[in-house]
PyMOL Python script that loads the backbone (N, CA, C, O; Angstrom):
from pymol import cmd

cmd.read_pdbstr("""\
ATOM      1  N   MET A   1      -4.419 -17.720   0.134  1.00  0.00           N
ATOM      2  CA  MET A   1      -4.773 -16.650   1.030  1.00  0.00           C
ATOM      3  C   MET A   1      -3.609 -15.660   1.078  1.00  0.00           C
ATOM      4  O   MET A   1      -2.448 -16.058   1.177  1.00  0.00           O
ATOM      5  N   ILE A   2      -3.929 -14.382   1.007  1.00  0.00           N
ATOM      6  CA  ILE A   2      -2.935 -13.321   1.114  1.00  0.00           C
ATOM      7  C   ILE A   2      -3.120 -12.651   2.467  1.00  0.00           C
ATOM      8  O   ILE A   2      -4.238 -12.324   2.864  1.00  0.00           O
ATOM      9  N   LYS A   3      -2.015 -12.452   3.165  1.00  0.00           N
ATOM     10  CA  LYS A   3      -2.063 -11.813   4.480  1.00  0.00           C
ATOM     11  C   LYS A   3      -1.150 -10.603   4.496  1.00  0.00           C
ATOM     12  O   LYS A   3      -0.215 -10.508   3.700  1.00  0.00           O
ATOM     13  N   ALA A   4      -1.423  -9.685   5.400  1.00  0.00           N
ATOM     14  CA  ALA A   4      -0.560  -8.518   5.601  1.00  0.00           C
ATOM     15  C   ALA A   4      -0.207  -8.464   7.078  1.00  0.00           C
ATOM     16  O   ALA A   4      -1.083  -8.436   7.942  1.00  0.00           O
ATOM     17  N   VAL A   5       1.092  -8.450   7.350  1.00  0.00           N
ATOM     18  CA  VAL A   5       1.578  -8.368   8.720  1.00  0.00           C
ATOM     19  C   VAL A   5       2.662  -7.304   8.746  1.00  0.00           C
ATOM     20  O   VAL A   5       3.521  -7.275   7.864  1.00  0.00           O
ATOM     21  N   ALA A   6       2.635  -6.442   9.729  1.00  0.00           N
ATOM     22  CA  ALA A   6       3.646  -5.389   9.840  1.00  0.00           C
ATOM     23  C   ALA A   6       4.049  -5.248  11.297  1.00  0.00           C
ATOM     24  O   ALA A   6       3.286  -5.597  12.198  1.00  0.00           O
ATOM     25  N   ALA A   7       5.242  -4.740  11.522  1.00  0.00           N
ATOM     26  CA  ALA A   7       5.757  -4.569  12.877  1.00  0.00           C
ATOM     27  C   ALA A   7       6.032  -3.093  13.140  1.00  0.00           C
ATOM     28  O   ALA A   7       5.977  -2.269  12.228  1.00  0.00           O
ATOM     29  N   GLY A   8       6.321  -2.776  14.367  1.00  0.00           N
ATOM     30  CA  GLY A   8       6.665  -1.409  14.732  1.00  0.00           C
ATOM     31  C   GLY A   8       5.504  -0.682  15.366  1.00  0.00           C
ATOM     32  O   GLY A   8       4.404  -1.226  15.469  1.00  0.00           O
ATOM     33  N   PRO A   9       5.743   0.553  15.795  1.00  0.00           N
ATOM     34  CA  PRO A   9       4.722   1.304  16.527  1.00  0.00           C
ATOM     35  C   PRO A   9       3.460   1.589  15.703  1.00  0.00           C
ATOM     36  O   PRO A   9       2.371   1.685  16.267  1.00  0.00           O
ATOM     37  N   THR A  10       3.591   1.722  14.398  1.00  0.00           N
ATOM     38  CA  THR A  10       2.405   1.961  13.553  1.00  0.00           C
ATOM     39  C   THR A  10       2.174   0.787  12.604  1.00  0.00           C
ATOM     40  O   THR A  10       1.512   0.929  11.576  1.00  0.00           O
ATOM     41  N   GLY A  11       2.720  -0.360  12.953  1.00  0.00           N
ATOM     42  CA  GLY A  11       2.581  -1.550  12.117  1.00  0.00           C
ATOM     43  C   GLY A  11       1.140  -1.954  11.884  1.00  0.00           C
ATOM     44  O   GLY A  11       0.783  -2.377  10.785  1.00  0.00           O
ATOM     45  N   GLN A  12       0.312  -1.829  12.901  1.00  0.00           N
ATOM     46  CA  GLN A  12      -1.099  -2.213  12.749  1.00  0.00           C
ATOM     47  C   GLN A  12      -1.792  -1.351  11.699  1.00  0.00           C
ATOM     48  O   GLN A  12      -2.595  -1.855  10.914  1.00  0.00           O
ATOM     49  N   GLN A  13      -1.486  -0.051  11.681  1.00  0.00           N
ATOM     50  CA  GLN A  13      -2.079   0.843  10.679  1.00  0.00           C
ATOM     51  C   GLN A  13      -1.647   0.435   9.276  1.00  0.00           C
ATOM     52  O   GLN A  13      -2.465   0.431   8.357  1.00  0.00           O
ATOM     53  N   LEU A  14      -0.384   0.094   9.100  1.00  0.00           N
ATOM     54  CA  LEU A  14       0.112  -0.337   7.795  1.00  0.00           C
ATOM     55  C   LEU A  14      -0.564  -1.632   7.375  1.00  0.00           C
ATOM     56  O   LEU A  14      -1.023  -1.752   6.239  1.00  0.00           O
ATOM     57  N   ALA A  15      -0.628  -2.598   8.278  1.00  0.00           N
ATOM     58  CA  ALA A  15      -1.275  -3.872   7.952  1.00  0.00           C
ATOM     59  C   ALA A  15      -2.743  -3.662   7.594  1.00  0.00           C
ATOM     60  O   ALA A  15      -3.242  -4.285   6.657  1.00  0.00           O
ATOM     61  N   ASP A  16      -3.442  -2.793   8.325  1.00  0.00           N
ATOM     62  CA  ASP A  16      -4.854  -2.505   8.018  1.00  0.00           C
ATOM     63  C   ASP A  16      -4.998  -1.888   6.631  1.00  0.00           C
ATOM     64  O   ASP A  16      -5.895  -2.263   5.875  1.00  0.00           O
ATOM     65  N   ALA A  17      -4.118  -0.941   6.291  1.00  0.00           N
ATOM     66  CA  ALA A  17      -4.181  -0.294   4.974  1.00  0.00           C
ATOM     67  C   ALA A  17      -3.918  -1.305   3.860  1.00  0.00           C
ATOM     68  O   ALA A  17      -4.597  -1.286   2.834  1.00  0.00           O
ATOM     69  N   LEU A  18      -2.944  -2.181   4.054  1.00  0.00           N
ATOM     70  CA  LEU A  18      -2.664  -3.199   3.047  1.00  0.00           C
ATOM     71  C   LEU A  18      -3.825  -4.185   2.914  1.00  0.00           C
ATOM     72  O   LEU A  18      -4.176  -4.584   1.804  1.00  0.00           O
ATOM     73  N   ARG A  19      -4.416  -4.574   4.033  1.00  0.00           N
ATOM     74  CA  ARG A  19      -5.581  -5.484   3.970  1.00  0.00           C
ATOM     75  C   ARG A  19      -6.731  -4.845   3.200  1.00  0.00           C
ATOM     76  O   ARG A  19      -7.409  -5.524   2.428  1.00  0.00           O
ATOM     77  N   GLU A  20      -6.957  -3.561   3.398  1.00  0.00           N
ATOM     78  CA  GLU A  20      -8.021  -2.865   2.661  1.00  0.00           C
ATOM     79  C   GLU A  20      -7.745  -2.911   1.161  1.00  0.00           C
ATOM     80  O   GLU A  20      -8.660  -3.138   0.369  1.00  0.00           O
ATOM     81  N   GLN A  21      -6.490  -2.696   0.765  1.00  0.00           N
ATOM     82  CA  GLN A  21      -6.149  -2.762  -0.658  1.00  0.00           C
ATOM     83  C   GLN A  21      -6.320  -4.180  -1.206  1.00  0.00           C
ATOM     84  O   GLN A  21      -6.729  -4.355  -2.354  1.00  0.00           O
ATOM     85  N   ILE A  22      -6.011  -5.185  -0.400  1.00  0.00           N
ATOM     86  CA  ILE A  22      -6.225  -6.575  -0.822  1.00  0.00           C
ATOM     87  C   ILE A  22      -7.707  -6.831  -1.041  1.00  0.00           C
ATOM     88  O   ILE A  22      -8.083  -7.500  -2.004  1.00  0.00           O
ATOM     89  N   ARG A  23      -8.559  -6.305  -0.154  1.00  0.00           N
ATOM     90  CA  ARG A  23     -10.016  -6.475  -0.319  1.00  0.00           C
ATOM     91  C   ARG A  23     -10.508  -5.782  -1.587  1.00  0.00           C
ATOM     92  O   ARG A  23     -11.353  -6.324  -2.300  1.00  0.00           O
ATOM     93  N   ILE A  24      -9.989  -4.593  -1.873  1.00  0.00           N
ATOM     94  CA  ILE A  24     -10.380  -3.883  -3.103  1.00  0.00           C
ATOM     95  C   ILE A  24      -9.986  -4.704  -4.318  1.00  0.00           C
ATOM     96  O   ILE A  24     -10.787  -4.876  -5.237  1.00  0.00           O
ATOM     97  N   TRP A  25      -8.767  -5.211  -4.332  1.00  0.00           N
ATOM     98  CA  TRP A  25      -8.301  -6.028  -5.450  1.00  0.00           C
ATOM     99  C   TRP A  25      -9.141  -7.290  -5.585  1.00  0.00           C
ATOM    100  O   TRP A  25      -9.419  -7.733  -6.700  1.00  0.00           O
ATOM    101  N   ASP A  26      -9.550  -7.873  -4.461  1.00  0.00           N
ATOM    102  CA  ASP A  26     -10.335  -9.107  -4.482  1.00  0.00           C
ATOM    103  C   ASP A  26     -11.672  -8.914  -5.196  1.00  0.00           C
ATOM    104  O   ASP A  26     -12.195  -9.855  -5.794  1.00  0.00           O
ATOM    105  N   ARG A  27     -12.228  -7.701  -5.140  1.00  0.00           N
ATOM    106  CA  ARG A  27     -13.507  -7.427  -5.804  1.00  0.00           C
ATOM    107  C   ARG A  27     -13.346  -7.330  -7.320  1.00  0.00           C
ATOM    108  O   ARG A  27     -14.329  -7.485  -8.045  1.00  0.00           O
ATOM    109  N   ASP A  28     -12.140  -7.081  -7.816  1.00  0.00           N
ATOM    110  CA  ASP A  28     -11.899  -6.988  -9.259  1.00  0.00           C
ATOM    111  C   ASP A  28     -10.613  -7.733  -9.587  1.00  0.00           C
ATOM    112  O   ASP A  28      -9.555  -7.127  -9.755  1.00  0.00           O
ATOM    113  N   ARG A  29     -10.717  -9.037  -9.673  1.00  0.00           N
ATOM    114  CA  ARG A  29      -9.526  -9.865  -9.894  1.00  0.00           C
ATOM    115  C   ARG A  29      -8.910  -9.679 -11.282  1.00  0.00           C
ATOM    116  O   ARG A  29      -7.808 -10.168 -11.531  1.00  0.00           O
ATOM    117  N   THR A  30      -9.601  -8.982 -12.190  1.00  0.00           N
ATOM    118  CA  THR A  30      -8.996  -8.740 -13.506  1.00  0.00           C
ATOM    119  C   THR A  30      -7.964  -7.623 -13.432  1.00  0.00           C
ATOM    120  O   THR A  30      -7.108  -7.512 -14.309  1.00  0.00           O
ATOM    121  N   ALA A  31      -8.038  -6.797 -12.399  1.00  0.00           N
ATOM    122  CA  ALA A  31      -7.065  -5.710 -12.237  1.00  0.00           C
ATOM    123  C   ALA A  31      -5.730  -6.290 -11.775  1.00  0.00           C
ATOM    124  O   ALA A  31      -5.697  -7.190 -10.936  1.00  0.00           O
ATOM    125  N   GLN A  32      -4.647  -5.781 -12.317  1.00  0.00           N
ATOM    126  CA  GLN A  32      -3.295  -6.207 -11.951  1.00  0.00           C
ATOM    127  C   GLN A  32      -2.761  -5.274 -10.876  1.00  0.00           C
ATOM    128  O   GLN A  32      -2.466  -4.118 -11.179  1.00  0.00           O
ATOM    129  N   PRO A  33      -2.623  -5.729  -9.626  1.00  0.00           N
ATOM    130  CA  PRO A  33      -2.105  -4.843  -8.589  1.00  0.00           C
ATOM    131  C   PRO A  33      -0.600  -4.618  -8.739  1.00  0.00           C
ATOM    132  O   PRO A  33       0.150  -5.533  -9.078  1.00  0.00           O
ATOM    133  N   THR A  34      -0.186  -3.399  -8.482  1.00  0.00           N
ATOM    134  CA  THR A  34       1.225  -3.034  -8.506  1.00  0.00           C
ATOM    135  C   THR A  34       1.530  -2.256  -7.235  1.00  0.00           C
ATOM    136  O   THR A  34       0.820  -1.309  -6.897  1.00  0.00           O
ATOM    137  N   ILE A  35       2.570  -2.649  -6.542  1.00  0.00           N
ATOM    138  CA  ILE A  35       3.006  -1.917  -5.348  1.00  0.00           C
ATOM    139  C   ILE A  35       4.373  -1.318  -5.659  1.00  0.00           C
ATOM    140  O   ILE A  35       5.318  -2.036  -5.988  1.00  0.00           O
ATOM    141  N   THR A  36       4.466   0.002  -5.553  1.00  0.00           N
ATOM    142  CA  THR A  36       5.710   0.710  -5.790  1.00  0.00           C
ATOM    143  C   THR A  36       6.126   1.365  -4.481  1.00  0.00           C
ATOM    144  O   THR A  36       5.311   2.003  -3.813  1.00  0.00           O
ATOM    145  N   VAL A  37       7.391   1.208  -4.116  1.00  0.00           N
ATOM    146  CA  VAL A  37       7.882   1.763  -2.856  1.00  0.00           C
ATOM    147  C   VAL A  37       9.037   2.718  -3.150  1.00  0.00           C
ATOM    148  O   VAL A  37       9.990   2.367  -3.845  1.00  0.00           O
ATOM    149  N   TYR A  38       8.935   3.920  -2.613  1.00  0.00           N
ATOM    150  CA  TYR A  38       9.981   4.935  -2.747  1.00  0.00           C
ATOM    151  C   TYR A  38      10.523   5.248  -1.364  1.00  0.00           C
ATOM    152  O   TYR A  38       9.803   5.138  -0.371  1.00  0.00           O
ATOM    153  N   LEU A  39      11.783   5.635  -1.297  1.00  0.00           N
ATOM    154  CA  LEU A  39      12.313   6.153  -0.043  1.00  0.00           C
ATOM    155  C   LEU A  39      11.549   7.422   0.316  1.00  0.00           C
ATOM    156  O   LEU A  39      11.147   8.176  -0.570  1.00  0.00           O
ATOM    157  N   ALA A  40      11.352   7.656   1.586  1.00  0.00           N
ATOM    158  CA  ALA A  40      10.553   8.800   2.026  1.00  0.00           C
ATOM    159  C   ALA A  40      11.148  10.127   1.586  1.00  0.00           C
ATOM    160  O   ALA A  40      10.405  11.078   1.341  1.00  0.00           O
ATOM    161  N   ASP A  41      12.465  10.216   1.478  1.00  0.00           N
ATOM    162  CA  ASP A  41      13.066  11.496   1.096  1.00  0.00           C
ATOM    163  C   ASP A  41      13.004  11.755  -0.410  1.00  0.00           C
ATOM    164  O   ASP A  41      13.399  12.825  -0.873  1.00  0.00           O
ATOM    165  N   VAL A  42      12.509  10.781  -1.171  1.00  0.00           N
ATOM    166  CA  VAL A  42      12.284  10.978  -2.605  1.00  0.00           C
ATOM    167  C   VAL A  42      10.810  11.383  -2.739  1.00  0.00           C
ATOM    168  O   VAL A  42       9.944  10.539  -2.965  1.00  0.00           O
ATOM    169  N   ARG A  43      10.545  12.667  -2.597  1.00  0.00           N
ATOM    170  CA  ARG A  43       9.173  13.166  -2.596  1.00  0.00           C
ATOM    171  C   ARG A  43       8.611  13.196  -4.008  1.00  0.00           C
ATOM    172  O   ARG A  43       9.191  13.786  -4.920  1.00  0.00           O
ATOM    173  N   ARG A  44       7.510  12.567  -4.155  1.00  0.00           N
ATOM    174  CA  ARG A  44       6.767  12.574  -5.415  1.00  0.00           C
ATOM    175  C   ARG A  44       5.356  13.023  -5.071  1.00  0.00           C
ATOM    176  O   ARG A  44       4.899  12.822  -3.946  1.00  0.00           O
ATOM    177  N   PRO A  45       4.665  13.627  -6.024  1.00  0.00           N
ATOM    178  CA  PRO A  45       3.284  14.014  -5.732  1.00  0.00           C
ATOM    179  C   PRO A  45       2.454  12.777  -5.394  1.00  0.00           C
ATOM    180  O   PRO A  45       2.609  11.727  -6.016  1.00  0.00           O
ATOM    181  N   ALA A  46       1.591  12.909  -4.425  1.00  0.00           N
ATOM    182  CA  ALA A  46       0.719  11.789  -4.064  1.00  0.00           C
ATOM    183  C   ALA A  46      -0.237  11.523  -5.224  1.00  0.00           C
ATOM    184  O   ALA A  46      -0.987  12.413  -5.625  1.00  0.00           O
ATOM    185  N   PRO A  47      -0.216  10.320  -5.757  1.00  0.00           N
ATOM    186  CA  PRO A  47      -1.110  10.003  -6.873  1.00  0.00           C
ATOM    187  C   PRO A  47      -2.534   9.775  -6.383  1.00  0.00           C
ATOM    188  O   PRO A  47      -2.786   9.726  -5.179  1.00  0.00           O
ATOM    189  N   ARG A  48      -3.447   9.638  -7.313  1.00  0.00           N
ATOM    190  CA  ARG A  48      -4.834   9.337  -6.943  1.00  0.00           C
ATOM    191  C   ARG A  48      -5.004   7.830  -6.785  1.00  0.00           C
ATOM    192  O   ARG A  48      -5.952   7.238  -7.302  1.00  0.00           O
ATOM    193  N   ARG A  49      -4.103   7.244  -6.089  1.00  0.00           N
ATOM    194  CA  ARG A  49      -4.140   5.824  -5.785  1.00  0.00           C
ATOM    195  C   ARG A  49      -3.928   5.698  -4.286  1.00  0.00           C
ATOM    196  O   ARG A  49      -3.713   6.692  -3.592  1.00  0.00           O
ATOM    197  N   ALA A  50      -3.990   4.483  -3.800  1.00  0.00           N
ATOM    198  CA  ALA A  50      -3.747   4.286  -2.374  1.00  0.00           C
ATOM    199  C   ALA A  50      -2.288   4.602  -2.072  1.00  0.00           C
ATOM    200  O   ALA A  50      -1.384   3.993  -2.643  1.00  0.00           O
ATOM    201  N   THR A  51      -2.066   5.542  -1.185  1.00  0.00           N
ATOM    202  CA  THR A  51      -0.717   5.923  -0.790  1.00  0.00           C
ATOM    203  C   THR A  51      -0.567   5.706   0.705  1.00  0.00           C
ATOM    204  O   THR A  51      -1.373   6.188   1.500  1.00  0.00           O
ATOM    205  N   ILE A  52       0.465   4.980   1.074  1.00  0.00           N
ATOM    206  CA  ILE A  52       0.750   4.713   2.477  1.00  0.00           C
ATOM    207  C   ILE A  52       2.101   5.344   2.781  1.00  0.00           C
ATOM    208  O   ILE A  52       3.130   4.897   2.273  1.00  0.00           O
ATOM    209  N   ASP A  53       2.094   6.381   3.609  1.00  0.00           N
ATOM    210  CA  ASP A  53       3.333   7.063   3.982  1.00  0.00           C
ATOM    211  C   ASP A  53       3.808   6.557   5.331  1.00  0.00           C
ATOM    212  O   ASP A  53       3.057   6.535   6.306  1.00  0.00           O
ATOM    213  N   LYS A  54       5.051   6.157   5.367  1.00  0.00           N
ATOM    214  CA  LYS A  54       5.697   5.729   6.595  1.00  0.00           C
ATOM    215  C   LYS A  54       6.918   6.621   6.808  1.00  0.00           C
ATOM    216  O   LYS A  54       7.234   7.447   5.951  1.00  0.00           O
ATOM    217  N   THR A  55       7.596   6.470   7.918  1.00  0.00           N
ATOM    218  CA  THR A  55       8.766   7.289   8.224  1.00  0.00           C
ATOM    219  C   THR A  55       9.835   7.175   7.145  1.00  0.00           C
ATOM    220  O   THR A  55      10.414   8.184   6.743  1.00  0.00           O
ATOM    221  N   CYS A  56      10.100   5.982   6.679  1.00  0.00           N
ATOM    222  CA  CYS A  56      11.200   5.742   5.735  1.00  0.00           C
ATOM    223  C   CYS A  56      10.758   5.574   4.287  1.00  0.00           C
ATOM    224  O   CYS A  56      11.578   5.700   3.377  1.00  0.00           O
ATOM    225  N   ILE A  57       9.467   5.289   4.053  1.00  0.00           N
ATOM    226  CA  ILE A  57       9.014   4.974   2.693  1.00  0.00           C
ATOM    227  C   ILE A  57       7.678   5.613   2.356  1.00  0.00           C
ATOM    228  O   ILE A  57       6.940   6.038   3.243  1.00  0.00           O
ATOM    229  N   ARG A  58       7.376   5.676   1.072  1.00  0.00           N
ATOM    230  CA  ARG A  58       6.036   5.974   0.558  1.00  0.00           C
ATOM    231  C   ARG A  58       5.668   4.776  -0.328  1.00  0.00           C
ATOM    232  O   ARG A  58       6.360   4.491  -1.306  1.00  0.00           O
ATOM    233  N   MET A  59       4.593   4.087   0.011  1.00  0.00           N
ATOM    234  CA  MET A  59       4.152   2.923  -0.731  1.00  0.00           C
ATOM    235  C   MET A  59       2.894   3.299  -1.510  1.00  0.00           C
ATOM    236  O   MET A  59       1.945   3.844  -0.946  1.00  0.00           O
ATOM    237  N   ILE A  60       2.895   3.005  -2.809  1.00  0.00           N
ATOM    238  CA  ILE A  60       1.766   3.332  -3.673  1.00  0.00           C
ATOM    239  C   ILE A  60       1.203   2.035  -4.240  1.00  0.00           C
ATOM    240  O   ILE A  60       1.926   1.247  -4.850  1.00  0.00           O
ATOM    241  N   VAL A  61      -0.097   1.822  -4.034  1.00  0.00           N
ATOM    242  CA  VAL A  61      -0.777   0.644  -4.559  1.00  0.00           C
ATOM    243  C   VAL A  61      -1.698   1.097  -5.683  1.00  0.00           C
ATOM    244  O   VAL A  61      -2.551   1.964  -5.491  1.00  0.00           O
ATOM    245  N   SER A  62      -1.519   0.505  -6.854  1.00  0.00           N
ATOM    246  CA  SER A  62      -2.362   0.855  -8.001  1.00  0.00           C
ATOM    247  C   SER A  62      -2.788  -0.408  -8.715  1.00  0.00           C
ATOM    248  O   SER A  62      -2.210  -1.475  -8.509  1.00  0.00           O
ATOM    249  N   TYR A  63      -3.797  -0.285  -9.553  1.00  0.00           N
ATOM    250  CA  TYR A  63      -4.375  -1.423 -10.270  1.00  0.00           C
ATOM    251  C   TYR A  63      -4.495  -1.059 -11.734  1.00  0.00           C
ATOM    252  O   TYR A  63      -4.935   0.039 -12.074  1.00  0.00           O
ATOM    253  N   TYR A  64      -4.102  -1.989 -12.610  1.00  0.00           N
ATOM    254  CA  TYR A  64      -4.194  -1.756 -14.053  1.00  0.00           C
ATOM    255  C   TYR A  64      -4.912  -2.904 -14.704  1.00  0.00           C
ATOM    256  O   TYR A  64      -5.097  -2.906 -15.921  1.00  0.00           O
TER     257      TYR A  64
END
""", "prot")
cmd.dss("prot")
cmd.show_as("cartoon", "prot")
cmd.util.cbc("prot")
cmd.orient("prot")
């Protein structure tokens, strides 16, 4: 079982977003999930993948 738990004032939103990505991956187990995390001040264009922006980071979830 994979779980997502987050803390802080917007922790619930982060955990919900991660759970949604886990559900998407669960529907296609042949896809290889990759999570890439950048510091928030390293601005990159938002890709056409799941992007979770937080105060300190930008987390990108993609499947290959």
